[in-house]
N, CA, C, O and the ligand as a Tripos MOL2 file, in Angstrom:
@<TRIPOS>MOLECULE
protein
  301   299    76     0     0
PROTEIN
NO_CHARGES

@<TRIPOS>ATOM
      1 N          -4.6310  -15.2070  -37.8520 N.3       1 MET1
      2 CA         -3.8630  -15.0060  -36.6060 C.3       1 MET1
      3 C          -3.8960  -13.5510  -36.1540 C.2       1 MET1
      4 O          -4.0360  -13.2410  -34.9710 O.2       1 MET1
      5 N          -3.7610  -12.6690  -37.1460 N.am      2 ILE2
      6 CA         -3.7840  -11.2430  -36.7870 C.3       2 ILE2
      7 C          -5.1480  -10.8730  -36.2010 C.2       2 ILE2
      8 O          -5.2440  -10.1140  -35.2360 O.2       2 ILE2
      9 N          -6.2000  -11.4290  -36.8100 N.am      3 LEU3
     10 CA         -7.5530  -11.1340  -36.3260 C.3       3 LEU3
     11 C          -7.7230  -11.5830  -34.8810 C.2       3 LEU3
     12 O          -8.3430  -10.8980  -34.0680 O.2       3 LEU3
     13 N          -7.1550  -12.7560  -34.5770 N.am      4 LYS4
     14 CA         -7.2300  -13.2560  -33.1860 C.3       4 LYS4
     15 C          -6.5910  -12.2520  -32.2250 C.2       4 LYS4
     16 O          -7.1440  -11.9290  -31.1730 O.2       4 LYS4
     17 N          -5.4280  -11.7790  -32.6140 N.am      5 TRP5
     18 CA         -4.7290  -10.8240  -31.7490 C.3       5 TRP5
     19 C          -5.5110   -9.5260  -31.6080 C.2       5 TRP5
     20 O          -5.5320   -8.9070  -30.5440 O.2       5 TRP5
     21 N          -6.1630   -9.1210  -32.7190 N.am      6 LEU6
     22 CA         -6.9720   -7.9010  -32.6740 C.3       6 LEU6
     23 C          -8.1410   -8.0670  -31.7110 C.2       6 LEU6
     24 O          -8.4420   -7.1800  -30.9120 O.2       6 LEU6
     25 N          -8.7960   -9.2300  -31.8070 N.am      7 ILE7
     26 CA         -9.9330   -9.5050  -30.9160 C.3       7 ILE7
     27 C          -9.4450   -9.5840  -29.4680 C.2       7 ILE7
     28 O         -10.0570   -9.0330  -28.5530 O.2       7 ILE7
     29 N          -8.3350  -10.2790  -29.2930 N.am      8 PHE8
     30 CA         -7.7660  -10.4180  -27.9490 C.3       8 PHE8
     31 C          -7.4230   -9.0370  -27.3820 C.2       8 PHE8
     32 O          -7.7110   -8.7250  -26.2260 O.2       8 PHE8
     33 N          -6.7930   -8.2210  -28.2430 N.am      9 GLY9
     34 CA         -6.4440   -6.8570  -27.8190 C.3       9 GLY9
     35 C          -7.6630   -6.0400  -27.4850 C.2       9 GLY9
     36 O          -7.6730   -5.2810  -26.5160 O.2       9 GLY9
     37 N          -8.7110   -6.1980  -28.3060 N.am     10 ALA10
     38 CA         -9.9400   -5.4390  -28.0620 C.3      10 ALA10
     39 C         -10.5680   -5.8380  -26.7380 C.2      10 ALA10
     40 O         -11.0600   -4.9940  -25.9900 O.2      10 ALA10
     41 N         -10.5450   -7.1550  -26.4540 N.am     11 ILE11
     42 CA        -11.1300   -7.6400  -25.2010 C.3      11 ILE11
     43 C         -10.3210   -7.1080  -24.0170 C.2      11 ILE11
     44 O         -10.8810   -6.6260  -23.0320 O.2      11 ILE11
     45 N          -9.0100   -7.2020  -24.1320 N.am     12 VAL12
     46 CA         -8.1420   -6.7040  -23.0590 C.3      12 VAL12
     47 C          -8.3780   -5.2110  -22.8510 C.2      12 VAL12
     48 O          -8.4600   -4.7240  -21.7230 O.2      12 VAL12
     49 N          -8.4850   -4.4990  -23.9750 N.am     13 TYR13
     50 CA         -8.6950   -3.0510  -23.8940 C.3      13 TYR13
     51 C         -10.0420   -2.7450  -23.2340 C.2      13 TYR13
     52 O         -10.1500   -1.8510  -22.3940 O.2      13 TYR13
     53 N         -11.0810   -3.5190  -23.6400 N.am     14 ALA14
     54 CA        -12.4230   -3.2950  -23.0910 C.3      14 ALA14
     55 C         -12.4250   -3.5530  -21.5830 C.2      14 ALA14
     56 O         -12.9830   -2.7780  -20.8070 O.2      14 ALA14
     57 N         -11.7930   -4.6510  -21.1900 N.am     15 VAL15
     58 CA        -11.7260   -4.9830  -19.7590 C.3      15 VAL15
     59 C         -10.9590   -3.9020  -19.0100 C.2      15 VAL15
     60 O         -11.3470   -3.4770  -17.9220 O.2      15 VAL15
     61 N          -9.8500   -3.4670  -19.6260 N.am     16 TYR16
     62 CA         -9.0160   -2.4440  -18.9990 C.3      16 TYR16
     63 C          -9.7970   -1.1450  -18.8260 C.2      16 TYR16
     64 O          -9.7500   -0.5180  -17.7680 O.2      16 TYR16
     65 N         -10.5240   -0.7440  -19.8890 N.am     17 VAL17
     66 CA        -11.2950    0.5030  -19.8310 C.3      17 VAL17
     67 C         -12.4020    0.4050  -18.7810 C.2      17 VAL17
     68 O         -12.6180    1.3250  -17.9920 O.2      17 VAL17
     69 N         -13.1050   -0.7510  -18.7950 N.am     18 LEU18
     70 CA        -14.1960   -0.9220  -17.8380 C.3      18 LEU18
     71 C         -13.6550   -0.8720  -16.4080 C.2      18 LEU18
     72 O         -14.2130   -0.2000  -15.5400 O.2      18 LEU18
     73 N         -12.5540   -1.5990  -16.1840 N.am     19 PHE19
     74 CA        -11.9710   -1.6280  -14.8420 C.3      19 PHE19
     75 C         -11.4720   -0.2520  -14.4470 C.2      19 PHE19
     76 O         -11.6940    0.2130  -13.3280 O.2      19 PHE19
     77 N         -10.7880    0.3960  -15.3950 N.am     20 PHE20
     78 CA        -10.1970    1.7050  -15.1070 C.3      20 PHE20
     79 C         -11.2820    2.7370  -14.8390 C.2      20 PHE20
     80 O         -11.1710    3.5670  -13.9370 O.2      20 PHE20
     81 N         -12.3530    2.6600  -15.6620 N.am     21 LYS21
     82 CA        -13.4450    3.6290  -15.4920 C.3      21 LYS21
     83 C         -14.1410    3.4390  -14.1530 C.2      21 LYS21
     84 O         -14.3650    4.3950  -13.4110 O.2      21 LYS21
     85 N         -14.4830    2.1800  -13.8570 N.am     22 SER22
     86 CA        -15.1850    1.9210  -12.6000 C.3      22 SER22
     87 C         -14.3010    2.3020  -11.4260 C.2      22 SER22
     88 O         -14.7750    2.8340  -10.4220 O.2      22 SER22
     89 N         -12.9970    2.0200  -11.5640 N.am     23 LYS23
     90 CA        -12.0670    2.3700  -10.4900 C.3      23 LYS23
     91 C         -11.9830    3.8840  -10.3400 C.2      23 LYS23
     92 O         -11.9510    4.4180   -9.2310 O.2      23 LYS23
     93 N         -11.9500    4.5590  -11.4900 N.am     24 ASN24
     94 CA        -11.8830    6.0150  -11.4720 C.3      24 ASN24
     95 C         -13.1130    6.6140  -10.8080 C.2      24 ASN24
     96 O         -13.0110    7.5150   -9.9750 O.2      24 ASN24
     97 N         -14.2920    6.0930  -11.1960 N.am     25 ILE25
     98 CA        -15.5340    6.6360  -10.6560 C.3      25 ILE25
     99 C         -15.5730    6.4520   -9.1460 C.2      25 ILE25
    100 O         -15.9220    7.3720   -8.4050 O.2      25 ILE25
    101 N         -15.2080    5.2430   -8.6950 N.am     26 SER26
    102 CA        -15.2620    4.9830   -7.2580 C.3      26 SER26
    103 C         -14.2520    5.8560   -6.5200 C.2      26 SER26
    104 O         -14.5450    6.4090   -5.4600 O.2      26 SER26
    105 N         -13.0470    5.9700   -7.1060 N.am     27 SER27
    106 CA        -12.0170    6.7580   -6.4270 C.3      27 SER27
    107 C         -12.3860    8.2360   -6.4510 C.2      27 SER27
    108 O         -12.1430    8.9680   -5.4920 O.2      27 SER27
    109 N         -12.9860    8.6680   -7.5850 N.am     28 LYS28
    110 CA        -13.3740   10.0700   -7.6690 C.3      28 LYS28
    111 C         -14.4430   10.4020   -6.6380 C.2      28 LYS28
    112 O         -14.3710   11.4170   -5.9450 O.2      28 LYS28
    113 N         -15.4540    9.5050   -6.5530 N.am     29 SER29
    114 CA        -16.5350    9.7700   -5.6120 C.3      29 SER29
    115 C         -16.0050    9.7440   -4.1830 C.2      29 SER29
    116 O         -16.4030   10.5590   -3.3510 O.2      29 SER29
    117 N         -15.1050    8.8030   -3.9030 N.am     30 SER30
    118 CA        -14.5620    8.7280   -2.5530 C.3      30 SER30
    119 C         -13.6950    9.9510   -2.2790 C.2      30 SER30
    120 O         -13.7010   10.4950   -1.1760 O.2      30 SER30
    121 N         -12.9440   10.3790   -3.3070 N.am     31 ASN31
    122 CA        -12.1310   11.5750   -3.1420 C.3      31 ASN31
    123 C         -12.9920   12.7910   -2.8660 C.2      31 ASN31
    124 O         -12.6860   13.6190   -2.0080 O.2      31 ASN31
    125 N         -14.0900   12.8760   -3.6280 N.am     32 LYS32
    126 CA        -14.9820   14.0190   -3.4480 C.3      32 LYS32
    127 C         -15.5550   14.0420   -2.0420 C.2      32 LYS32
    128 O         -15.5810   15.0760   -1.3750 O.2      32 LYS32
    129 N         -16.0170   12.8660   -1.6060 N.am     33 SER33
    130 CA        -16.6220   12.8110   -0.2810 C.3      33 SER33
    131 C         -15.5710   13.1250    0.7820 C.2      33 SER33
    132 O         -15.8440   13.8360    1.7490 O.2      33 SER33
    133 N         -14.3600   12.5820    0.5870 N.am     34 SER34
    134 CA        -13.3190   12.8260    1.5780 C.3      34 SER34
    135 C         -12.9230   14.2960    1.5630 C.2      34 SER34
    136 O         -12.6640   14.8910    2.6090 O.2      34 SER34
    137 N         -12.8770   14.8820    0.3500 N.am     35 LYS35
    138 CA        -12.5380   16.2930    0.2580 C.3      35 LYS35
    139 C         -13.6000   17.1380    0.9490 C.2      35 LYS35
    140 O         -13.2980   18.1050    1.6480 O.2      35 LYS35
    141 N         -14.8520   16.7430    0.7320 N.am     36 LYS36
    142 CA        -15.9350   17.4910    1.3830 C.3      36 LYS36
    143 C         -15.8040   17.3870    2.8960 C.2      36 LYS36
    144 O         -15.9720   18.3650    3.6250 O.2      36 LYS36
    145 N         -15.4980   16.1770    3.3470 N.am     37 ASP37
    146 CA        -15.3460   15.9770    4.7870 C.3      37 ASP37
    147 C         -14.1940   16.8360    5.3150 C.2      37 ASP37
    148 O         -14.2960   17.4680    6.3660 O.2      37 ASP37
    149 N         -13.0920   16.8390    4.5490 N.am     38 ASP38
    150 CA        -11.9500   17.6480    4.9630 C.3      38 ASP38
    151 C         -12.3300   19.1210    5.0090 C.2      38 ASP38
    152 O         -11.9660   19.8520    5.9300 O.2      38 ASP38
    153 N         -13.0870   19.5410    3.9680 N.am     39 GLY39
    154 CA        -13.4900   20.9450    3.9210 C.3      39 GLY39
    155 C         -14.3400   21.3170    5.1050 C.2      39 GLY39
    156 O         -14.1960   22.4010    5.6700 O.2      39 GLY39
    157 N         -15.2320   20.4140    5.4870 N.am     40 ASP40
    158 CA        -16.0810   20.7170    6.6270 C.3      40 ASP40
    159 C         -15.2700   20.7500    7.9230 C.2      40 ASP40
    160 O         -15.4780   21.6110    8.7790 O.2      40 ASP40
    161 N         -14.3410   19.7980    8.0530 N.am     41 SER41
    162 CA        -13.6060   19.7100    9.3040 C.3      41 SER41
    163 C         -12.5360   20.7880    9.4040 C.2      41 SER41
    164 O         -12.1380   21.1830   10.5000 O.2      41 SER41
    165 N         -12.0650   21.2680    8.2270 N.am     42 GLU42
    166 CA        -10.9860   22.2430    8.2490 C.3      42 GLU42
    167 C         -11.4880   23.6330    7.8430 C.2      42 GLU42
    168 O         -10.7560   24.4200    7.2440 O.2      42 GLU42
    169 N         -12.7210   23.9120    8.1730 N.am     43 GLU43
    170 CA        -13.2550   25.2380    7.8680 C.3      43 GLU43
    171 C         -12.5300   26.2760    8.7210 C.2      43 GLU43
    172 O         -12.4120   26.1350    9.9380 O.2      43 GLU43
    173 N         -12.0500   27.3170    8.0520 N.am     44 MET44
    174 CA        -11.2220   28.2990    8.7510 C.3      44 MET44
    175 C         -12.0400   29.5270    9.1410 C.2      44 MET44
    176 O         -12.9180   29.9680    8.3990 O.2      44 MET44
    177 N         -11.7420   30.0590   10.3000 N.am     45 VAL45
    178 CA        -12.3560   31.3000   10.7700 C.3      45 VAL45
    179 C         -11.2420   32.2510   11.1920 C.2      45 VAL45
    180 O         -10.1450   31.8330   11.5620 O.2      45 VAL45
    181 N         -11.5570   33.5350   11.1250 N.am     46 GLU46
    182 CA        -10.5510   34.5370   11.4460 C.3      46 GLU46
    183 C         -10.6820   34.9530   12.9100 C.2      46 GLU46
    184 O         -11.7790   35.1920   13.4140 O.2      46 GLU46
    185 N          -9.5380   35.0290   13.5690 N.am     47 CYS47
    186 CA         -9.5220   35.4790   14.9580 C.3      47 CYS47
    187 C          -9.9190   36.9510   15.0180 C.2      47 CYS47
    188 O          -9.3870   37.7650   14.2630 O.2      47 CYS47
    189 N         -10.8400   37.2950   15.8970 N.am     48 CYS48
    190 CA        -11.3220   38.6640   15.9820 C.3      48 CYS48
    191 C         -10.2530   39.5960   16.5670 C.2      48 CYS48
    192 O         -10.2990   40.8070   16.3510 O.2      48 CYS48
    193 N          -9.3120   39.0400   17.2910 N.am     49 GLU49
    194 CA         -8.3080   39.8590   17.9630 C.3      49 GLU49
    195 C          -7.0920   40.1180   17.0680 C.2      49 GLU49
    196 O          -6.7200   41.2720   16.8540 O.2      49 GLU49
    197 N          -6.4720   39.0620   16.5460 N.am     50 CYS50
    198 CA         -5.2210   39.2210   15.8000 C.3      50 CYS50
    199 C          -5.3540   38.8940   14.3220 C.2      50 CYS50
    200 O          -4.4060   39.1030   13.5650 O.2      50 CYS50
    201 N          -6.5000   38.3890   13.8900 N.am     51 GLY51
    202 CA         -6.6970   38.1400   12.4650 C.3      51 GLY51
    203 C          -6.1350   36.8320   11.9830 C.2      51 GLY51
    204 O          -6.1480   36.5690   10.7800 O.2      51 GLY51
    205 N          -5.6380   35.9940   12.8840 N.am     52 THR52
    206 CA         -5.0870   34.7000   12.4960 C.3      52 THR52
    207 C          -6.2220   33.7580   12.1360 C.2      52 THR52
    208 O          -7.2530   33.7250   12.8080 O.2      52 THR52
    209 N          -6.0240   32.9920   11.0660 N.am     53 PHE53
    210 CA         -7.0330   32.0170   10.6680 C.3      53 PHE53
    211 C          -6.7980   30.7140   11.4090 C.2      53 PHE53
    212 O          -5.6900   30.1770   11.4140 O.2      53 PHE53
    213 N          -7.8410   30.2170   12.0260 N.am     54 VAL54
    214 CA         -7.7490   28.9510   12.7480 C.3      54 VAL54
    215 C          -8.9210   28.0680   12.3410 C.2      54 VAL54
    216 O          -9.9700   28.5570   11.9230 O.2      54 VAL54
    217 N          -8.7240   26.7650   12.4690 N.am     55 ALA55
    218 CA         -9.7970   25.8200   12.1660 C.3      55 ALA55
    219 C         -10.9020   25.9810   13.2070 C.2      55 ALA55
    220 O         -10.6350   26.2260   14.3840 O.2      55 ALA55
    221 N         -12.1350   25.8390   12.7570 N.am     56 THR56
    222 CA        -13.2600   26.0230   13.6680 C.3      56 THR56
    223 C         -13.1670   25.0660   14.8580 C.2      56 THR56
    224 O         -13.5970   25.3860   15.9660 O.2      56 THR56
    225 N         -12.5890   23.8730   14.6010 N.am     57 LYS57
    226 CA        -12.4540   22.9040   15.6940 C.3      57 LYS57
    227 C         -11.5110   23.4240   16.7780 C.2      57 LYS57
    228 O         -11.7130   23.1780   17.9670 O.2      57 LYS57
    229 N         -10.4660   24.1550   16.3400 N.am     58 GLU58
    230 CA         -9.4570   24.6160   17.2910 C.3      58 GLU58
    231 C          -9.7320   26.0280   17.7880 C.2      58 GLU58
    232 O          -9.0410   26.5320   18.6730 O.2      58 GLU58
    233 N         -10.7460   26.6570   17.2110 N.am     59 ALA59
    234 CA        -11.0050   28.0470   17.5720 C.3      59 ALA59
    235 C         -11.7120   28.1420   18.9130 C.2      59 ALA59
    236 O         -12.4500   27.2430   19.3150 O.2      59 ALA59
    237 N         -11.4700   29.2470   19.5920 N.am     60 PHE60
    238 CA        -12.1670   29.5270   20.8460 C.3      60 PHE60
    239 C         -13.3060   30.5050   20.5380 C.2      60 PHE60
    240 O         -13.1210   31.4830   19.8140 O.2      60 PHE60
    241 N         -14.4570   30.2290   21.0870 N.am     61 ILE61
    242 CA        -15.6300   31.0460   20.7900 C.3      61 ILE61
    243 C         -16.0880   31.7560   22.0630 C.2      61 ILE61
    244 O         -16.2990   31.1390   23.1070 O.2      61 ILE61
    245 N         -16.2320   33.0660   21.9350 N.am     62 LYS62
    246 CA        -16.6980   33.8550   23.0770 C.3      62 LYS62
    247 C         -17.6200   34.9410   22.5510 C.2      62 LYS62
    248 O         -17.2380   35.7070   21.6660 O.2      62 LYS62
    249 N         -18.8040   35.0120   23.0780 N.am     63 ASN63
    250 CA        -19.7980   35.9870   22.6540 C.3      63 ASN63
    251 C         -20.0440   35.9110   21.1500 C.2      63 ASN63
    252 O         -20.2560   36.9350   20.4990 O.2      63 ASN63
    253 N         -20.0160   34.6980   20.6010 N.am     64 GLY64
    254 CA        -20.2850   34.5080   19.1810 C.3      64 GLY64
    255 C         -19.1370   34.8930   18.2840 C.2      64 GLY64
    256 O         -19.3050   34.9070   17.0640 O.2      64 GLY64
    257 N         -17.9710   35.2070   18.8310 N.am     65 LYS65
    258 CA        -16.8090   35.5750   18.0270 C.3      65 LYS65
    259 C         -15.7310   34.5170   18.1800 C.2      65 LYS65
    260 O         -15.5970   33.8760   19.2220 O.2      65 LYS65
    261 N         -14.9690   34.3550   17.1120 N.am     66 PHE66
    262 CA        -13.9220   33.3350   17.1000 C.3      66 PHE66
    263 C         -12.5810   33.9360   17.5040 C.2      66 PHE66
    264 O         -12.2480   35.0610   17.1330 O.2      66 PHE66
    265 N         -11.8290   33.1670   18.2670 N.am     67 TYR67
    266 CA        -10.4770   33.5840   18.6680 C.3      67 TYR67
    267 C          -9.5260   32.4190   18.4500 C.2      67 TYR67
    268 O          -9.9120   31.2550   18.5530 O.2      67 TYR67
    269 N          -8.2580   32.7580   18.1420 N.am     68 CYS68
    270 CA         -7.2920   31.7020   17.8340 C.3      68 CYS68
    271 C          -6.7640   31.0650   19.1100 C.2      68 CYS68
    272 O          -6.3360   29.9110   19.0930 O.2      68 CYS68
    273 N          -6.7880   31.8030   20.2190 N.am     69 SER69
    274 CA         -6.2190   31.2660   21.4440 C.3      69 SER69
    275 C          -6.9390   31.8770   22.6450 C.2      69 SER69
    276 O          -7.7060   32.8320   22.5150 O.2      69 SER69
    277 N          -6.6720   31.3020   23.8090 N.am     70 LYS70
    278 CA         -7.2670   31.8490   25.0290 C.3      70 LYS70
    279 C          -6.7420   33.2420   25.3060 C.2      70 LYS70
    280 O          -7.4600   34.0880   25.8390 O.2      70 LYS70
    281 N          -5.4790   33.4840   24.9410 N.am     71 GLU71
    282 CA         -4.8840   34.8100   25.1590 C.3      71 GLU71
    283 C          -5.6690   35.8740   24.3990 C.2      71 GLU71
    284 O          -6.0070   36.9210   24.9490 O.2      71 GLU71
    285 N          -5.9560   35.5910   23.1190 N.am     72 CYS72
    286 CA         -6.7230   36.5410   22.3270 C.3      72 CYS72
    287 C          -8.1380   36.6800   22.8880 C.2      72 CYS72
    288 O          -8.7020   37.7740   22.9180 O.2      72 CYS72
    289 N          -8.6910   35.5770   23.3230 N.am     73 MET73
    290 CA        -10.0710   35.5860   23.8170 C.3      73 MET73
    291 C         -10.1680   36.4300   25.0830 C.2      73 MET73
    292 O         -11.1970   37.0660   25.3090 O.2      73 MET73
    293 N          -9.1440   36.4540   25.9010 N.am     74 ASN74
    294 CA         -9.2000   37.1600   27.1670 C.3      74 ASN74
    295 C          -8.6520   38.5840   27.0870 C.2      74 ASN74
    296 O          -8.5770   39.2740   28.1030 O.2      74 ASN74
    297 N          -8.2690   39.0260   25.8950 N.am     75 LYS75
    298 CA         -7.7410   40.3870   25.7590 C.3      75 LYS75
    299 C          -8.8700   41.4010   25.9380 C.2      75 LYS75
    300 O          -8.6350   42.6070   25.8610 O.2      75 LYS75
    301 ZN         -5.7960   35.6900   17.8300 Zn       76 ZN76
@<TRIPOS>BOND
     1     1     2 1
     2     2     3 1
     3     3     4 2
     4     3     5 am
     5     5     6 1
     6     6     7 1
     7     7     8 2
     8     7     9 am
     9     9    10 1
    10    10    11 1
    11    11    12 2
    12    11    13 am
    13    13    14 1
    14    14    15 1
    15    15    16 2
    16    15    17 am
    17    17    18 1
    18    18    19 1
    19    19    20 2
    20    19    21 am
    21    21    22 1
    22    22    23 1
    23    23    24 2
    24    23    25 am
    25    25    26 1
    26    26    27 1
    27    27    28 2
    28    27    29 am
    29    29    30 1
    30    30    31 1
    31    31    32 2
    32    31    33 am
    33    33    34 1
    34    34    35 1
    35    35    36 2
    36    35    37 am
    37    37    38 1
    38    38    39 1
    39    39    40 2
    40    39    41 am
    41    41    42 1
    42    42    43 1
    43    43    44 2
    44    43    45 am
    45    45    46 1
    46    46    47 1
    47    47    48 2
    48    47    49 am
    49    49    50 1
    50    50    51 1
    51    51    52 2
    52    51    53 am
    53    53    54 1
    54    54    55 1
    55    55    56 2
    56    55    57 am
    57    57    58 1
    58    58    59 1
    59    59    60 2
    60    59    61 am
    61    61    62 1
    62    62    63 1
    63    63    64 2
    64    63    65 am
    65    65    66 1
    66    66    67 1
    67    67    68 2
    68    67    69 am
    69    69    70 1
    70    70    71 1
    71    71    72 2
    72    71    73 am
    73    73    74 1
    74    74    75 1
    75    75    76 2
    76    75    77 am
    77    77    78 1
    78    78    79 1
    79    79    80 2
    80    79    81 am
    81    81    82 1
    82    82    83 1
    83    83    84 2
    84    83    85 am
    85    85    86 1
    86    86    87 1
    87    87    88 2
    88    87    89 am
    89    89    90 1
    90    90    91 1
    91    91    92 2
    92    91    93 am
    93    93    94 1
    94    94    95 1
    95    95    96 2
    96    95    97 am
    97    97    98 1
    98    98    99 1
    99    99   100 2
   100    99   101 am
   101   101   102 1
   102   102   103 1
   103   103   104 2
   104   103   105 am
   105   105   106 1
   106   106   107 1
   107   107   108 2
   108   107   109 am
   109   109   110 1
   110   110   111 1
   111   111   112 2
   112   111   113 am
   113   113   114 1
   114   114   115 1
   115   115   116 2
   116   115   117 am
   117   117   118 1
   118   118   119 1
   119   119   120 2
   120   119   121 am
   121   121   122 1
   122   122   123 1
   123   123   124 2
   124   123   125 am
   125   125   126 1
   126   126   127 1
   127   127   128 2
   128   127   129 am
   129   129   130 1
   130   130   131 1
   131   131   132 2
   132   131   133 am
   133   133   134 1
   134   134   135 1
   135   135   136 2
   136   135   137 am
   137   137   138 1
   138   138   139 1
   139   139   140 2
   140   139   141 am
   141   141   142 1
   142   142   143 1
   143   143   144 2
   144   143   145 am
   145   145   146 1
   146   146   147 1
   147   147   148 2
   148   147   149 am
   149   149   150 1
   150   150   151 1
   151   151   152 2
   152   151   153 am
   153   153   154 1
   154   154   155 1
   155   155   156 2
   156   155   157 am
   157   157   158 1
   158   158   159 1
   159   159   160 2
   160   159   161 am
   161   161   162 1
   162   162   163 1
   163   163   164 2
   164   163   165 am
   165   165   166 1
   166   166   167 1
   167   167   168 2
   168   167   169 am
   169   169   170 1
   170   170   171 1
   171   171   172 2
   172   171   173 am
   173   173   174 1
   174   174   175 1
   175   175   176 2
   176   175   177 am
   177   177   178 1
   178   178   179 1
   179   179   180 2
   180   179   181 am
   181   181   182 1
   182   182   183 1
   183   183   184 2
   184   183   185 am
   185   185   186 1
   186   186   187 1
   187   187   188 2
   188   187   189 am
   189   189   190 1
   190   190   191 1
   191   191   192 2
   192   191   193 am
   193   193   194 1
   194   194   195 1
   195   195   196 2
   196   195   197 am
   197   197   198 1
   198   198   199 1
   199   199   200 2
   200   199   201 am
   201   201   202 1
   202   202   203 1
   203   203   204 2
   204   203   205 am
   205   205   206 1
   206   206   207 1
   207   207   208 2
   208   207   209 am
   209   209   210 1
   210   210   211 1
   211   211   212 2
   212   211   213 am
   213   213   214 1
   214   214   215 1
   215   215   216 2
   216   215   217 am
   217   217   218 1
   218   218   219 1
   219   219   220 2
   220   219   221 am
   221   221   222 1
   222   222   223 1
   223   223   224 2
   224   223   225 am
   225   225   226 1
   226   226   227 1
   227   227   228 2
   228   227   229 am
   229   229   230 1
   230   230   231 1
   231   231   232 2
   232   231   233 am
   233   233   234 1
   234   234   235 1
   235   235   236 2
   236   235   237 am
   237   237   238 1
   238   238   239 1
   239   239   240 2
   240   239   241 am
   241   241   242 1
   242   242   243 1
   243   243   244 2
   244   243   245 am
   245   245   246 1
   246   246   247 1
   247   247   248 2
   248   247   249 am
   249   249   250 1
   250   250   251 1
   251   251   252 2
   252   251   253 am
   253   253   254 1
   254   254   255 1
   255   255   256 2
   256   255   257 am
   257   257   258 1
   258   258   259 1
   259   259   260 2
   260   259   261 am
   261   261   262 1
   262   262   263 1
   263   263   264 2
   264   263   265 am
   265   265   266 1
   266   266   267 1
   267   267   268 2
   268   267   269 am
   269   269   270 1
   270   270   271 1
   271   271   272 2
   272   271   273 am
   273   273   274 1
   274   274   275 1
   275   275   276 2
   276   275   277 am
   277   277   278 1
   278   278   279 1
   279   279   280 2
   280   279   281 am
   281   281   282 1
   282   282   283 1
   283   283   284 2
   284   283   285 am
   285   285   286 1
   286   286   287 1
   287   287   288 2
   288   287   289 am
   289   289   290 1
   290   290   291 1
   291   291   292 2
   292   291   293 am
   293   293   294 1
   294   294   295 1
   295   295   296 2
   296   295   297 am
   297   297   298 1
   298   298   299 1
   299   299   300 2
@<TRIPOS>SUBSTRUCTURE
     1 MET1         2 RESIDUE 1 A MET
     2 ILE2         6 RESIDUE 1 A ILE
     3 LEU3        10 RESIDUE 1 A LEU
     4 LYS4        14 RESIDUE 1 A LYS
     5 TRP5        18 RESIDUE 1 A TRP
     6 LEU6        22 RESIDUE 1 A LEU
     7 ILE7        26 RESIDUE 1 A ILE
     8 PHE8        30 RESIDUE 1 A PHE
     9 GLY9        34 RESIDUE 1 A GLY
    10 ALA10       38 RESIDUE 1 A ALA
    11 ILE11       42 RESIDUE 1 A ILE
    12 VAL12       46 RESIDUE 1 A VAL
    13 TYR13       50 RESIDUE 1 A TYR
    14 ALA14       54 RESIDUE 1 A ALA
    15 VAL15       58 RESIDUE 1 A VAL
    16 TYR16       62 RESIDUE 1 A TYR
    17 VAL17       66 RESIDUE 1 A VAL
    18 LEU18       70 RESIDUE 1 A LEU
    19 PHE19       74 RESIDUE 1 A PHE
    20 PHE20       78 RESIDUE 1 A PHE
    21 LYS21       82 RESIDUE 1 A LYS
    22 SER22       86 RESIDUE 1 A SER
    23 LYS23       90 RESIDUE 1 A LYS
    24 ASN24       94 RESIDUE 1 A ASN
    25 ILE25       98 RESIDUE 1 A ILE
    26 SER26      102 RESIDUE 1 A SER
    27 SER27      106 RESIDUE 1 A SER
    28 LYS28      110 RESIDUE 1 A LYS
    29 SER29      114 RESIDUE 1 A SER
    30 SER30      118 RESIDUE 1 A SER
    31 ASN31      122 RESIDUE 1 A ASN
    32 LYS32      126 RESIDUE 1 A LYS
    33 SER33      130 RESIDUE 1 A SER
    34 SER34      134 RESIDUE 1 A SER
    35 LYS35      138 RESIDUE 1 A LYS
    36 LYS36      142 RESIDUE 1 A LYS
    37 ASP37      146 RESIDUE 1 A ASP
    38 ASP38      150 RESIDUE 1 A ASP
    39 GLY39      154 RESIDUE 1 A GLY
    40 ASP40      158 RESIDUE 1 A ASP
    41 SER41      162 RESIDUE 1 A SER
    42 GLU42      166 RESIDUE 1 A GLU
    43 GLU43      170 RESIDUE 1 A GLU
    44 MET44      174 RESIDUE 1 A MET
    45 VAL45      178 RESIDUE 1 A VAL
    46 GLU46      182 RESIDUE 1 A GLU
    47 CYS47      186 RESIDUE 1 A CYS
    48 CYS48      190 RESIDUE 1 A CYS
    49 GLU49      194 RESIDUE 1 A GLU
    50 CYS50      198 RESIDUE 1 A CYS
    51 GLY51      202 RESIDUE 1 A GLY
    52 THR52      206 RESIDUE 1 A THR
    53 PHE53      210 RESIDUE 1 A PHE
    54 VAL54      214 RESIDUE 1 A VAL
    55 ALA55      218 RESIDUE 1 A ALA
    56 THR56      222 RESIDUE 1 A THR
    57 LYS57      226 RESIDUE 1 A LYS
    58 GLU58      230 RESIDUE 1 A GLU
    59 ALA59      234 RESIDUE 1 A ALA
    60 PHE60      238 RESIDUE 1 A PHE
    61 ILE61      242 RESIDUE 1 A ILE
    62 LYS62      246 RESIDUE 1 A LYS
    63 ASN63      250 RESIDUE 1 A ASN
    64 GLY64      254 RESIDUE 1 A GLY
    65 LYS65      258 RESIDUE 1 A LYS
    66 PHE66      262 RESIDUE 1 A PHE
    67 TYR67      266 RESIDUE 1 A TYR
    68 CYS68      270 RESIDUE 1 A CYS
    69 SER69      274 RESIDUE 1 A SER
    70 LYS70      278 RESIDUE 1 A LYS
    71 GLU71      282 RESIDUE 1 A GLU
    72 CYS72      286 RESIDUE 1 A CYS
    73 MET73      290 RESIDUE 1 A MET
    74 ASN74      294 RESIDUE 1 A ASN
    75 LYS75      298 RESIDUE 1 A LYS
    76 ZN76       301 GROUP 0 **** ****
């Protein structure tokens, strides 16, 4: 009887490890890709006028320089 429980436990453990590992790998890879995407989308640049860091998406670009706002850009 004890042997049965040991085998049963081993099978449960093996299934659990396999499931957990595969889940971990998939979640890790998805996390990495999402983190990379976030890093690309949230790349920060420094405003040439006031030194404020702004996301490249939100930054204003004039003459190849980044500005945090139109006010800084037009100074
Ligand atoms: Zn600025």
